[in-house]
Structure formats: C-alpha cells, structure tokens
C-alpha positions in Angstrom: -15.0 7.1 1.3 -17.1 4.1 0.8 -17.2 1.2 3.1 -16.2 -2.1 1.8 -19.1 -4.1 0.3 -19.6 -7.7 0.9 -19.5 -9.6 -2.5 -22.5 -11.1 -3.9 -23.2 -13.5 -6.7 -22.3 -17.1 -7.4 -19.3 -16.2 -9.4 -17.4 -15.2 -6.3 -18.4 -18.3 -4.2 -18.2 -21.1 -6.9 -14.4 -20.9 -7.1 -14.1 -21.0 -3.3 -16.2 -24.1 -3.3 -14.0 -25.7 -5.9 -10.9 -24.8 -3.8 -12.5 -26.2 -0.8 -13.1 -29.5 -2.5 -9.5 -29.6 -3.9 -8.0 -29.0 -0.4 -10.3 -31.8 1.2 -9.2 -34.2 -1.6 -5.3 -33.5 -1.3 -5.1 -33.2 2.5 -3.1 -36.0 4.2 -5.1 -39.0 5.6 -2.3 -40.1 7.9 -2.2 -38.9 11.6 0.1 -36.3 12.9 2.1 -36.4 16.2 0.8 -33.3 17.8 3.5 -32.7 20.5 6.3 -30.1 20.2 9.4 -31.1 22.0 13.2 -30.4 21.8 16.2 -31.7 23.6 17.1 -29.5 26.7 13.6 -28.3 27.3 11.0 -29.5 29.7 8.1 -31.8 28.8 5.1 -29.6 29.3 2.4 -32.1 28.6 1.0 -35.0 30.8 2.9 -38.2 31.3 3.4 -39.8 28.0 2.9 -43.6 27.9 3.6 -45.7 24.8 0.3 -47.0 23.4 2.0 -49.9 21.3 5.3 -51.7 20.8 7.7 -49.8 18.6 11.3 -50.1 17.6 13.9 -47.8 19.1 15.6 -46.0 16.3 19.4 -45.4 16.4 20.5 -41.8 16.1 21.6 -40.7 12.8 25.2 -40.5 14.0 25.1 -44.1 15.2 23.5 -45.5 12.2 26.0 -43.8 9.9 28.9 -45.0 11.9 27.7 -48.6 11.8 27.3 -48.3 8.0 30.7 -46.9 7.6 32.2 -49.7 9.6 30.3 -52.3 7.6 31.2 -50.6 4.4 35.0 -50.5 5.3 35.3 -54.2 6.4 35.4 -56.4 3.4 35.6 -60.1 3.9 37.1 -61.7 0.7 35.7 -64.9 -0.8 37.9 -67.6 -2.3 36.9 -70.7 -4.3 39.0 -73.9 -3.7 39.9 -75.6 -7.0 39.9 -79.5 -6.3 41.7 -80.0 -9.6 45.0 -78.7 -8.3 45.1 -81.4 -5.6 44.2 -84.0 -8.1 46.9 -82.9 -10.4 49.4 -83.0 -7.6 48.3 -86.5 -6.7 48.7 -87.6 -10.3 52.1 -86.0 -10.6 53.3 -87.6 -7.4 52.0 -91.1 -8.7 53.9 -90.8 -12.0 57.1 -89.3 -10.5 60.3 -91.4 -10.6 61.8 -90.9 -7.1 64.3 -93.7 -7.5 65.5 -95.0 -4.1 63.0 -92.7 -2.4 59.9 -94.2 -3.9 59.0 -95.6 -0.5 58.4 -92.2 0.7 55.5 -91.6 -1.6 52.7 -92.5 0.8 54.1 -90.0 3.4 54.2 -87.3 0.8 50.7 -88.1 -0.5 49.3 -87.8 3.1 51.2 -84.5 3.7 49.8 -83.1 0.5 46.3 -84.0 1.6 46.7 -82.2 4.9 48.2 -79.0 3.3 45.6 -78.7 0.5 42.8 -79.3 3.0 43.8 -75.9 4.5 44.0 -74.2 1.2 47.0 -72.4 -0.5 46.9 -68.6 -1.5 48.9 -67.6 -4.5 50.6 -64.6 -2.9 51.8 -63.7 0.5 50.5 -60.1 -0.1 46.9 -61.3 -0.1 47.1 -62.5 3.4 45.2 -60.1 5.8 47.1 -60.7 9.1 44.4 -60.8 11.8 41.5 -61.0 9.4 39.1 -63.6 8.1 38.1 -65.0 4.8 35.5 -67.2 3.3 36.6 -70.5 1.5 34.1 -72.1 -0.7 34.3 -75.9 -1.0 31.7 -78.2 -2.6 29.1 -75.5 -2.7 29.6 -74.6 0.9 31.5 -71.6 2.3 33.1 -71.5 5.7 34.7 -68.5 7.4 38.3 -69.1 8.5 41.2 -66.9 9.7 43.9 -66.1 7.3 46.4 -67.6 9.7 45.0 -71.1 8.9 45.8 -71.1 5.3 49.2 -71.4 3.5 50.9 -69.4 1.0 52.9 -71.3 -1.7 56.0 -70.7 0.2 54.6 -71.7 3.5 53.1 -74.8 1.9 56.4 -75.8 0.5 58.0 -75.5 3.9 55.2 -77.5 5.5 55.7 -80.3 3.0 59.4 -80.5 3.7 58.8 -80.6 7.4 56.1 -83.3 7.0 58.5 -85.6 5.1 61.2 -85.0 7.7 58.7 -85.8 10.5 57.3 -88.9 8.7 60.5 -90.5 7.5 63.3 -89.4 9.9 65.6 -92.1 8.7 66.2 -90.4 5.3 67.5 -86.9 4.4 64.4 -84.8 3.7 66.3 -82.3 1.7 67.6 -85.0 -0.6 64.0 -86.2 -1.2 62.8 -82.6 -1.8 65.4 -82.0 -4.4 63.6 -84.5 -6.5 61.3 -81.8 -7.8 58.6 -82.4 -5.0 58.3 -78.5 -4.8 56.4 -78.6 -8.0 53.6 -80.5 -6.2 52.7 -77.4 -4.4 50.4 -74.8 -6.2 47.8 -72.3 -5.2 44.3 -73.7 -5.1 42.4 -70.7 -3.7 41.0 -68.3 -6.4 39.6 -65.0 -5.4 35.9 -64.5 -6.3 35.3 -60.7 -6.9 31.8 -60.9 -7.7 30.8 -63.0 -4.6 32.9 -60.8 -2.5 31.0 -57.6 -3.6 27.6 -59.4 -3.2 28.3 -60.4 0.4 29.8 -57.0 1.2 26.6 -55.3 0.0 24.5 -57.7 2.0 26.5 -56.9 5.1 25.9 -53.2 4.7 22.2 -53.8 4.1 22.0 -55.9 7.2 22.9 -53.0 9.4 19.8 -52.4 11.4 18.5 -48.8 12.0 17.0 -49.9 15.2 18.5 -51.0 18.6 15.6 -52.8 20.4 12.1 -52.6 21.1 10.1 -50.3 23.5 7.0 -52.3 24.9 3.5 -50.8 25.2 2.7 -49.3 28.5 6.2 -47.9 29.2 6.3 -44.2 30.3 8.6 -42.5 27.8 8.6 -39.1 29.6 6.9 -37.5 32.6 5.4 -34.1 32.9 8.0 -31.6 33.8 10.9 -33.9 33.0 13.9 -32.6 31.2 14.1 -34.0 27.7 17.5 -35.6 27.3 19.1 -37.1 24.2 17.9 -40.6 25.1 14.3 -39.4 25.7 14.3 -37.4 22.4 15.4 -40.5 20.5 12.5 -42.5 22.1 10.0 -39.8 21.3 11.4 -39.5 17.7 11.1 -43.4 17.2 7.6 -43.3 18.6 6.6 -40.5 16.3 8.0 -42.2 13.3 6.1 -45.4 14.1 2.9 -43.5 14.9 3.0 -41.5 11.6 4.1 -44.2 9.3 2.7 -47.5 10.5 0.1 -47.1 13.1 -2.5 -45.2 10.9 -5.7 -43.6 11.8 -7.6 -45.8 14.4 -10.7 -43.5 14.6 -13.8 -43.3 12.6 -13.1 -42.5 8.9 -16.2 -40.2 9.0 -14.6 -38.1 11.8 -11.4 -37.9 9.8 -13.1 -36.6 6.7 -15.0 -34.2 8.7 -12.0 -32.9 10.5 -10.2 -32.5 7.1 -13.3 -30.7 5.7 -13.5 -28.3 8.7 -9.8 -27.4 8.3 -10.2 -26.9 4.6 -13.2 -24.8 5.2 -11.5 -22.5 7.6 -8.4 -22.1 5.3 -10.8 -21.0 2.6 -12.6 -18.6 4.9 -9.4 -17.0 6.1 -8.3 -16.5 2.6 -11.6 -15.0 1.6 -11.7 -12.5 4.5 -8.1 -11.6 3.9 -9.0 -10.4 0.4 -12.1 -8.7 1.8 -10.3 -6.8 4.5 -7.1 -5.9 2.3 -8.8 -5.1 -1.0 -12.3 -6.0 -1.5 -12.2 -4.6 -5.1 -10.3 -7.9 -6.1 -13.8 -9.6 -6.1 -14.9 -7.1 -8.9 -11.9 -7.9 -11.0 -12.8 -11.7 -11.6 -9.5 -12.5 -13.4 -7.5 -11.2 -10.4 -9.7 -13.0 -8.0 -9.2 -16.3 -9.8 -5.5 -15.7 -10.0 -5.3 -15.3 -6.2 -7.0 -18.5 -5.6 -4.8 -20.3 -8.2 -1.7 -19.1 -6.4 -3.0 -20.1 -3.0 -4.0 -23.6 -4.4 -0.6 -24.1 -5.8 1.0 -23.6 -2.5 -1.5 -25.7 -0.6 -1.2 -28.7 -3.0 2.5 -28.5 -3.0 2.5 -28.6 0.9 0.0 -31.6 1.1 1.8 -33.6 -1.7 5.2 -33.2 -0.2 3.8 -34.1 3.2 2.5 -37.4 1.9 5.7 -38.2 -0.2 9.0 -37.1 1.4 8.6 -34.4 4.2 12.3 -33.5 4.0 11.6 -31.9 0.5 9.8 -29.0 2.3 13.1 -27.3 2.4 13.5 -27.2 -1.3 9.9 -26.1 -2.2 10.1 -22.5 -3.6 7.4 -20.9 -1.5 9.0 -17.4 -1.9 7.9 -17.8 -5.6 4.3 -17.5 -4.4 5.2 -13.9 -3.1 6.7 -13.1 -6.5 3.6 -14.3 -8.4 1.3 -12.1 -6.3 3.8 -9.0 -6.3 3.7 -8.8 -10.1 -0.1 -7.8 -9.9 -0.9 -6.6 -6.4 0.2 -4.1 -3.7 2.4 -5.3 -0.9 -0.4 -5.2 1.7 -2.5 -7.8 -0.1 0.7 -9.8 -1.2 2.1 -10.2 2.3 -1.3 -11.2 3.7 -2.1 -13.8 1.1 1.5 -15.1 1.2 1.2 -15.6 5.0 -2.1 -17.4 4.5 -0.5 -19.6 1.7 2.0 -20.9 4.2 -0.7 -22.2 6.7 -1.0 -25.6 4.7 2.7 -26.1 5.2 2.4 -25.3 8.9 -0.4 -27.9 9.2 1.2 -30.7 7.1 4.9 -30.5 8.0 6.4 -32.3 10.9 8.7 -29.3 11.4 5.8 -26.9 10.5 6.7 -24.1 13.0 10.3 -23.9 11.9 9.6 -24.1 8.3 6.8 -21.6 8.5 9.1 -19.0 10.1 11.9 -19.6 7.7 9.7 -19.1 4.6 7.9 -16.2 6.2 11.1 -14.3 6.7 12.4 -15.4 3.2 9.2 -14.1 1.7 9.3 -10.7 3.5 12.9 -10.4 2.2 12.0 -11.1 -1.3 8.9 -8.7 -1.2 11.3 -5.9 -0.2 14.4 -6.5 -2.4 12.6 -7.5 -5.6 11.8 -3.9 -6.3 15.6 -3.3 -6.6 16.8 -6.6 -8.1 14.1 -7.7 -10.6 15.8 -7.5 -14.0 18.1 -9.9 -15.7 20.9 -11.4 -13.7 19.9 -9.2 -10.6 17.2 -11.6 -9.9 20.0 -14.0 -8.7 21.0 -11.3 -6.3 17.4 -11.3 -5.0 17.7 -15.1 -4.6 21.0 -14.9 -2.8 19.6 -12.4 -0.3 16.6 -14.5 0.2 18.6 -17.7 0.8 20.9 -15.7 3.3 17.9 -14.7 5.3 16.4 -18.2 5.3 19.8 -19.6 6.2 20.2 -17.3 9.1 16.8 -18.2 10.5 17.6 -21.9 10.2 20.9 -21.4 12.0 19.0 -19.4 14.7 16.8 -22.5 15.5 20.0 -24.6 15.5 21.5 -22.3 18.2 18.5 -22.6 20.2 18.6 -26.3 20.0 22.4 -26.4 20.9 25.5 -26.4 18.7 25.5 -30.3 18.8 22.1 -30.2 17.1 23.8 -29.4 13.8 24.4 -32.9 12.4 24.0 -32.1 8.8 24.0 -28.9 6.6 21.8 -30.6 3.9 18.7 -28.3 4.7 20.9 -25.3 3.7 21.5 -26.9 0.4 17.9 -27.6 -0.1 17.1 -24.0 0.9 19.7 -22.7 -1.7 17.8 -24.8 -4.3 14.5 -23.4 -3.2 15.9 -19.8 -3.7 17.2 -20.8 -7.2 13.9 -22.4 -8.2 12.2 -19.1 -7.3 14.2 -17.4 -10.1 13.8 -20.2 -12.5 10.0 -20.3 -12.0 9.5 -16.6 -12.2 9.1 -16.4 -16.0 5.9 -18.3 -15.7 4.4 -14.9 -14.6 4.2 -14.0 -18.2 2.1 -17.2 -19.0 -0.2 -16.3 -16.1 -0.3 -12.8 -17.5 -1.6 -14.0 -20.8 -4.0 -16.7 -19.3 -5.7 -14.4 -16.8 -5.4 -11.2 -18.9 -3.5 -9.3 -16.3 -0.9 -6.6 -16.4 2.3 -7.4 -14.5 4.6 -4.7 -12.9 7.3 -5.5 -15.4 4.6 -4.9 -18.3 3.7 -1.6 -16.7 7.4 -0.5 -16.6 7.7 -1.4 -20.3 4.5 0.6 -21.0 6.0 3.6 -19.2 8.9 3.9 -21.7 8.4 7.3 -23.3 9.8 6.0 -26.6 6.6 3.9 -27.1 4.7 5.0 -30.3 1.6 6.3 -28.5 3.7 8.5 -26.0 6.0 9.7 -28.7 2.8 10.8 -30.5 1.7 12.7 -27.4 5.0 14.4 -27.1 5.0 15.4 -30.8 1.5 16.6 -31.1 0.7 17.8 -27.6 4.0 18.7 -26.0 2.5 20.7 -23.3 0.2 17.8 -22.3 3.2 15.5 -22.4 5.1 17.7 -20.0 2.1 17.9 -17.7 1.9 14.0 -17.7 5.5 13.8 -16.7 4.9 16.1 -13.8 1.8 14.3 -12.8 3.8 11.0 -13.0 6.5 12.3 -10.6 4.0 13.8 -8.2 1.9 10.5 -8.2 5.0 8.5 -7.7 6.0 10.4 -4.6 2.4 10.2 -3.3 2.1 6.5 -4.0 5.4 5.6 -2.2 4.0 7.4 0.9 1.0 5.1 1.2 2.4 1.9 -0.3 0.3 2.2 -3.5 1.2 0.3 -6.8 4.0 2.5 -8.2 4.5 1.0 -11.6 0.7 1.2 -12.1 0.4 4.8 -11.1 3.5 5.9 -13.2 2.0 4.3 -16.3 -1.5 5.7 -15.6 -0.1 9.2 -15.3 1.6 9.0 -18.7 -1.5 7.6 -20.4 -4.4 9.5 -18.7 -4.4 12.4 -21.1 -3.6 10.7 -24.5 -7.1 11.8 -25.7 -5.7 15.3 -26.1 -3.7 14.2 -29.1 -6.9 14.4 -31.2 -7.3 18.1 -30.5 -4.3 19.5 -28.7 -4.9 23.3 -29.4 -8.2 22.9 -27.4 -6.2 22.8 -24.1 -4.3 25.8 -22.8 -1.0 24.0 -22.2 -0.7 23.3 -26.0 -1.9 26.7 -27.3 0.2 28.3 -30.0 1.0 32.0 -29.0 -1.6 34.3 -30.5 -4.1 31.5 -31.2 -7.3 31.3 -29.0 -9.2 28.1 -29.8 -12.2 28.8 -27.6 -12.9 32.3 -29.1 -16.1 32.1 -30.9 -17.4 29.0 -29.1 -20.2 29.0 -26.6 -19.4 27.7 -23.1 -21.3 24.5 -23.9 -19.3 24.0 -27.0 -16.1 24.5 -25.2 -17.0 22.3 -22.4 -17.9 19.4 -24.9 -14.5 20.0 -26.6 -12.7 19.6 -23.4 -14.7 16.6 -22.1 -14.3 14.8 -25.4 -10.6 14.1 -24.5 -11.8 11.2 -22.4 -13.7 9.3 -25.1 -10.9 10.2 -27.6 -8.4 8.7 -25.2 -10.4 5.4 -24.7 -10.5 5.2 -28.5 -6.7 5.6 -28.9 -6.2 3.1 -26.0 -8.3 0.6 -28.0 -6.4 1.2 -31.1 -2.9 0.9 -29.6 -3.8 -2.0 -27.3 -3.4 -0.1 -24.0 -4.5 -2.6 -21.2 -8.0 -2.2 -19.7 -6.4 -1.4 -16.2 -5.0 1.8 -17.7 -8.3 2.7 -19.6 -10.0 2.7 -16.2 -7.7 5.7 -15.2 -8.7 7.6 -18.4 -12.3 7.1 -17.4 -11.7 8.2 -13.8 -9.1 10.8 -13.7 -11.9 13.4 -13.9 -14.7 11.3 -12.4 -18.0 12.9 -12.7 -16.8 16.5 -12.1 -17.7 19.5 -14.2 -15.7 21.8 -16.4 -16.1 24.5 -13.8 -14.5 27.4 -15.9 -17.0 27.0 -18.7 -20.0 26.2 -16.5 -19.2 29.5 -14.6 -19.2 31.3 -17.8 -22.5 29.9 -18.8 -24.2 30.7 -15.4 -22.8 34.3 -15.3 -24.2 34.8 -18.8 -27.6 33.9 -17.4 -27.7 30.3 -18.3 -30.4 27.9 -16.8 -28.8 26.0 -13.8 -31.0 23.1 -14.6 -29.4 22.7 -17.9 -25.8 22.1 -16.9 -25.5 18.4 -17.6 -23.4 18.9 -20.6 -20.8 20.5 -18.5 -20.2 17.2 -16.6 -17.8 14.4 -17.5 -19.7 11.1 -18.0 -16.9 9.1 -16.5 -16.5 6.8 -13.4 -15.5 7.9 -10.0 -12.2 6.6 -8.8 -12.4 3.2 -7.1 -8.9 2.1 -6.2 -6.3 4.2 -4.2 -4.3 4.6 -7.4 -7.1 6.1 -9.2 -7.7 8.5 -6.4 -4.0 9.5 -6.4 -4.1 10.3 -10.1 -7.3 12.3 -9.9 -5.9 14.5 -7.1 -2.3 14.9 -8.5 -3.6 15.7 -12.0 -6.0 18.5 -10.6 -3.2 19.9 -8.1 -0.5 19.9 -10.8 -2.6 21.7 -13.5 -4.0 24.2 -10.9 -0.5 24.9 -9.5 0.5 26.4 -12.9 -2.0 29.2 -12.3 -0.5 30.3 -8.9 1.0 33.9 -8.8 2.5 33.2 -5.4 4.3 29.9 -4.6 4.6 30.5 -0.9 4.0 27.8 1.6 0.6 29.3 2.5 -0.6 29.6 -1.1 0.5 26.0 -1.9 -1.1 24.5 1.1 -4.4 26.5 0.5 -4.4 25.2 -3.1 -3.9 21.6 -2.2 -6.4 21.6 0.7 -9.1 23.4 -1.6 -8.7 20.8 -4.4 -8.6 17.7 -2.3 -11.5 18.9 0.0 -13.4 19.9 -3.1 -13.1 16.5 -4.6 -14.2 14.9 -1.4 -17.1 17.3 -0.9 -18.3 16.7 -4.4 -18.5 12.9 -3.6 -15.7 12.0 -6.0 -14.1 9.8 -3.4 -17.2 8.1 -2.2 -16.6 4.8 -4.2 -12.9 4.4 -3.3 -11.3 2.3 -0.7 -9.0 5.1 0.4 -8.9 6.0 4.1 -9.1 9.6 5.7 -5.6 9.0 7.1 -4.3 8.3 3.6 -6.0 11.3 2.1 -4.3 13.5 4.8 -1.0 11.8 3.9 -1.4 12.6 0.2 -2.1 16.3 1.1 1.2 16.5 3.1 3.2 14.8 0.3 1.8 17.0 -2.4 2.4 20.1 -0.5 6.0 19.1 0.3 6.6 18.2 -3.4 5.2 21.4 -4.9 7.1 23.5 -2.4 10.4 21.8 -3.5 9.4 22.1 -7.2 8.5 25.8 -7.0 11.0 27.0 -4.5 12.5 30.4 -5.0 15.7 30.7 -6.9 18.7 33.0 -6.2 18.5 36.3 -8.0 21.8 36.9 -9.8 23.3 40.4 -9.5 24.0 42.4 -12.7 27.7 42.7 -13.4 28.7 46.4 -13.5 31.0 47.3 -16.4 33.4 50.1 -16.3 33.3 52.7 -19.1 
C-alpha cells in the first residue's frame, strides 16, 4: 500500500490562493466581543470595566411589555368646530323670546362657557377616567373626558346657568322657548391624526433605560452572573459590536483576517490530504470541494455582517448533502466539520450554532441513505430538524427554563431543514458543471434494465451472473470499511462489459461441447482474454458510461497476467523473457473501491472452481488470492490500509461460507409394491 503523496503543481495551489483571497475579502471588519458568559455561571475572566459610556438596554420582555402598553392606550383627537358656536350665537340673536328677551345676555354668556369646554356628540364616546386631545386654532391640548360635555350634559348645564343668572324668572319657561336647539356637538373625531399620534407614541418607546458610564465595573472575577449583570454585558456587547468599531491599526486588522483565512484554507487542504489525497488528482472533484466550502464560508460571513439571527435559517446541512453525493462519509464529515468553522468564528452565538449544525449534519449524513428519494427527503428533513431542535432545547435547559423567551429560533431551524430539501436538486447542476457522477446517477446506472446491461445479460449470461455475484460480494465488503457503496455496485456491473464482444472466449459463457480455445496457442488465447478490457472501454465510450466507471474497467485486472495460459506457455518450453503478451496493460487500483472490485472479482471467479466448500478451503482460497495480489504489487498505488485489507478478507470468507453452505440432503421416498 502506497503512502500518500504530497500534491505538486500550481493547479492544486492556485484555487487555494483564490479561496484565500475570497475569505479575506468577505470576512467581517467589525470587532467581536470575545467573552463567553451565561446567567447563573461565574465570570471566569478578570474584572470587566466599561471602556466607554453605553446605553443600558431593556430586556426583551420589558421592551415588549412597554410596546404593548403603548399600543393598547389610544388617545383620541377631536377638532373643535367654531362655526357651531357662531351659528348658536346667530340663532339666539334672531330668536323671538317675547317677554324673556332680557334673558338673552345671560344665555349668550352661558353658551360661551359651555362651548369653551367642548361638546361631544354621543355619551358612548366618553372614556371615563381617560384623556383626549382637543384641537383649537391649530393648537391641541390634552384634557380629561370629565371636563367636556355631552349634548345632554350641555343642555342641562345651559338650563342651570339660566336659573342661576336670572333667579327671578322660571328657567323652565324660558327653556321651553326652543333654547335647547342652541346646543349642538362641536367636537369632531379625527381618525387620521389619532392614528398618527398613536404610531408616534409606540415609536417613542425607548429600548434603553439609562446610561452606564465609562469606568464602571460591570462584573468582577468570580462573581455570579445575575440577570442584571447579564443585561449590562449584553448592552455593552451590542454597543461594542455595532457602534464602537475597530480602534486599532487597519493594517493589523487586515493581517489578522489574512492569518485566520490562511489557517482555514490550510486546515481544509490537510483535511483532504489526510482523508483522501487522490481528490487532488481528480481536479474536478477538488474544485468542487473548494466551491462547497466557499459557499458555506461566504454565507457565514455575509450573514454575520447583515443580520446574525439569520444564522438559524441558513441550510448548512445542505453542504453535507452536496458532498455526500460524490464522496465517502469519511471525507464528507471532515470537510463538513471544517465548513462550519467560519460560522463558529463569525456568529455571536458561534459555539451553540456550531454544535446544533454539527449534530444536524451527522444526522443527515446517516439518514439520507434511507430517505433520499422523492417525498422521503422530507422525512430526512424532519429527522434533521428534530435533532437540531433537541440540541437547541438542551442549551436552553442548561441556561434555565426561564431562558426560553421565544421559540422563533425553532421556526428558523425548521426553515433551514426545508431549504436543504429545496436546494438539493442543484446537485444535478453541479454534476453537469463539474462533470461528476452523483450517487443517484450511480444508482440509476445500476438498473439492470439499461441497454448495455441488457446486452450483457443477453449475449453473455454467464458473465452477467458473475457480475451480479461480484456486485453483492463487493457491496458487503464496501459496507464493512465504509466505502462508496453506489459506486462499487455500479462498477461491479460494468467491469466485464467487454466480454460482450466475444462471450464464447470465457468459460462462464461457453456453450456445451464448444471449446473456444482449442487450436489457439497460449499467447493467442491470452490476447483474446486480455482484449475484453479494451473492448469494454470502447463499449463504455459508445454508451456514455462515466469515466469513473471506466477506471474500474482498466483496473479490475491491474497489471496481472493470464496465469493459466502463461503457465501453459512456460510448461511447453516457452521463453520466460517473452511473457509480456500475457500481462494486462491496465492500471493498478488506486482507490479503495477499485481494490475491492479487483479482489472480489478474482475471489468470486476462483470460488467456482472449488471442489470443497469447507471453511478451511474457502479461507485458504481468499488468503491465497488477496496475498497474491499484494505480493504482486497490485495494491502498491492504493490508499487502502492493512487493517482494511484484513477486514475485506474476513467479510469475503464469511460471505462465501454463507453462499456455499451445505444443503440438506432430502431422503428418497420409498414406495410399496
């Protein structure tokens, strides 16, 4: 097994340089409050002293309560119409009061006093105990409702005023002379101005409740963080991050951002190097990984500079799905973990969000294999949301039950889970742009009703059955070492399609009584056998089989020899120096999946020649073939470990023992004469 090789060439490092520049450009320029605190815990840092004056913010509950109070208390606005009083004066002046004409001055004065207070049209408009605005001559004054009249009250007040001013006459007799018609409502409700003032009153509710002066100690080392202290720290943090700005050297800030971006890029680079360095050799895959990481980083930094609360609705789990379509879980989890680091750096609640999305990503990586088709993707989204919601609730329980002031973050997390489903179809666009083959495409290619596989089944049925057995054996092996299962299944079905061109050349397709190799020399037979690789590549090109599967056609025999015919050649006195024509001119397996196919193909074919399917014979066969491939150097270019090779042996032995287990011998029924 080959050690991982450090990539060389500018093509690997140029995209990293561009990614570095992008990160430096989008990283936030504003400072971050680098203290972690929570109500009910101890302040573990040094004494914290305010460096500037800052407004003390009200708690969310206080502010909402005041807004609700301001919104529920509406002060109505009335306009006083002076024309009503003028009309009353004119009517009184022209009225014929007969013997009571001398009372007119007293009535006139009483009307002036009553109208100066104002008259409401209906008693139902009076808000007992409330206040109102009355607009007179472009000025508005606030007066209690108790100081204005209703029409009925004004009429009674006028009667009483006449009786008090002229006690010598009967006031009822004077009033019967239609003086009641002089009293009319002169206050008109102004709906528009009322709504305008009400809106201003709500807007005037201040979110602050005082100012904390510079030099004041907010919290001392070892002090318990109470609700009041937490509120002061929250207020200081908001002022620091929003209004104070960076007070250091701009050059140092750029240097700091550049170093952070550099280390992010280096961590990503070495993650790929340690998990699967062959990604560097597949340039389209390499660029795709960098793009996915860049999408996550840009989303984190942009949200941090716009509205941090939107972090809860960013579909970070979609990053895991985009990677899962083309890579093994080992690389997917590692790159996904690193893709969350920009959010951890940029978000005010980075630790909590990082853990929420990390758990959600693990959930989606696990369940998407089972719920990845059609409406089942919504089941995957539901499970992911449930996991993230439980993690969020766990943090709330740690903070205390009273810390749950709003369930809005849960709504945002549910939206993030749904956006992951909505954004998944973009995988087909990425597949086209980067010329990749997704897991869903591999599953589609594994459909045995596809034309090329149907041709294999019709023209080379023995090879088709062999391919099915290799597929099942490879599937079991791949699951044991967490290899790419859709890839290995598709590769097993297509690795021998070259035998379609000459099926009778291979023993599994021979017609009884027909011996294809009779009359051929060992070299000629070997060349006929070896040709199925080049024939397979030609058919793959003709039917548009992806290049990732063509690599399996090239590598499933590696650079091994056709041992049967070479042995015939040597036993017949052939020159050992002229055996090149007995060797496959293929490529040695590189990936773990290619190693699995090579070993399973050889073991499955050889197992058909066993006379005894005992545990010992199967074990000896597997050890002989696997060790022979390793000794021959066929695994020298691969990234598979010795532990994984031993695991592959164990799984193949177990699988073959179950497949070739002994059957019950049925007794022959005796018949009576």
